C-alpha positions as a Python dict, from the first residue, in 0.01 Angstrom:
ca = {
    (1, 'M'): (0, 0, 0),
    (2, 'T'): (-347, -111, 104),
    (3, 'L'): (-624, 144, 59),
    (4, 'Y'): (-958, 152, 239),
    (5, 'V'): (-1246, 249, 9),
    (6, 'G'): (-1571, 347, 178),
    (7, 'N'): (-1917, 466, 69),
    (8, 'L'): (-1916, 220, -222),
    (9, 'P'): (-2235, 184, -426),
    (10, 'Y'): (-2385, -153, -327),
    (11, 'Q'): (-2406, -274, -688),
    (12, 'I'): (-2041, -202, -784),
    (13, 'T'): (-1831, -506, -880),
    (14, 'E'): (-1467, -573, -797),
    (15, 'N'): (-1380, -533, -1167),
    (16, 'E'): (-1545, -189, -1181),
    (17, 'L'): (-1364, -82, -864),
    (18, 'Q'): (-1034, -206, -1007),
    (19, 'A'): (-1094, 2, -1321),
    (20, 'V'): (-1139, 317, -1109),
    (21, 'F'): (-801, 264, -940),
    (22, 'S'): (-601, 124, -1231),
    (23, 'A'): (-625, 463, -1400),
    (24, 'H'): (-375, 576, -1133),
    (25, 'G'): (-135, 280, -1125),
    (26, 'T'): (-97, -95, -1089),
    (27, 'V'): (-363, -270, -879),
    (28, 'S'): (-261, -607, -732),
    (29, 'S'): (-594, -696, -566),
    (30, 'V'): (-945, -568, -494),
    (31, 'K'): (-1177, -699, -222),
    (32, 'I'): (-1530, -576, -158),
    (33, 'I'): (-1648, -681, 188),
    (34, 'R'): (-1978, -868, 180),
    (35, 'D'): (-2231, -978, 441),
    (36, 'K'): (-2180, -1347, 520),
    (37, 'M'): (-2550, -1427, 530),
    (38, 'T'): (-2685, -1234, 231),
    (39, 'G'): (-2374, -1187, 15),
    (40, 'R'): (-2468, -820, -24),
    (41, 'S'): (-2191, -560, -24),
    (42, 'K'): (-2138, -382, 307),
    (43, 'G'): (-2042, -64, 119),
    (44, 'F'): (-1666, -77, 171),
    (45, 'G'): (-1362, -263, 49),
    (46, 'F'): (-986, -267, 7),
    (47, 'V'): (-757, -206, -289),
    (48, 'E'): (-391, -314, -287),
    (49, 'M'): (-140, -118, -493),
    (50, 'P'): (223, -241, -481),
    (51, 'N'): (375, 102, -552),
    (52, 'D'): (330, 349, -262),
    (53, 'A'): (364, 656, -486),
    (54, 'E'): (88, 528, -716),
    (55, 'G'): (-122, 441, -411),
    (56, 'Q'): (-90, 794, -273),
    (57, 'A'): (-172, 939, -615),
    (58, 'A'): (-484, 719, -625),
    (59, 'V'): (-591, 841, -277),
    (60, 'N'): (-555, 1203, -390),
    (61, 'A'): (-740, 1145, -717),
    (62, 'V'): (-1020, 909, -612),
    (63, 'D'): (-1111, 1040, -263),
    (64, 'G'): (-1439, 1227, -310),
    (65, 'Q'): (-1483, 1105, -669),
    (66, 'N'): (-1847, 1040, -756),
    (67, 'V'): (-1906, 677, -862),
    (68, 'N'): (-2264, 573, -943),
    (69, 'G'): (-2398, 869, -744),
    (70, 'R'): (-2186, 819, -431),
    (71, 'P'): (-1868, 1007, -335),
    (72, 'L'): (-1599, 753, -247),
    (73, 'K'): (-1399, 787, 75),
    (74, 'V'): (-1043, 667, 22),
    (75, 'N'): (-749, 657, 262),
    (76, 'E'): (-463, 430, 362),
    (77, 'A'): (-591, 123, 545),
    (78, 'R'): (-497, 80, 909),
    (79, 'E'): (-366, -245, 1053),
    (80, 'K'): (-621, -478, 1214),
    (81, 'K'): (-585, -481, 1593),
}
């Protein structure tokens, strides 16, 4: 299950984001989307969790959780069109 994570603090690292989600299950990958020119975070990213039940548990637990002063927005990612 791929999760969309929005409203990320700009200074958060992929390792820190993985730690937030691994408390709720196995995380296979984490990707923070960055601006191509500056390399600065765009404030959102994606977390892949191979187990759908763990992924849903992570959505329920992490959505709205305050990380570095910002409430995260988490839901299941939609397919690119």
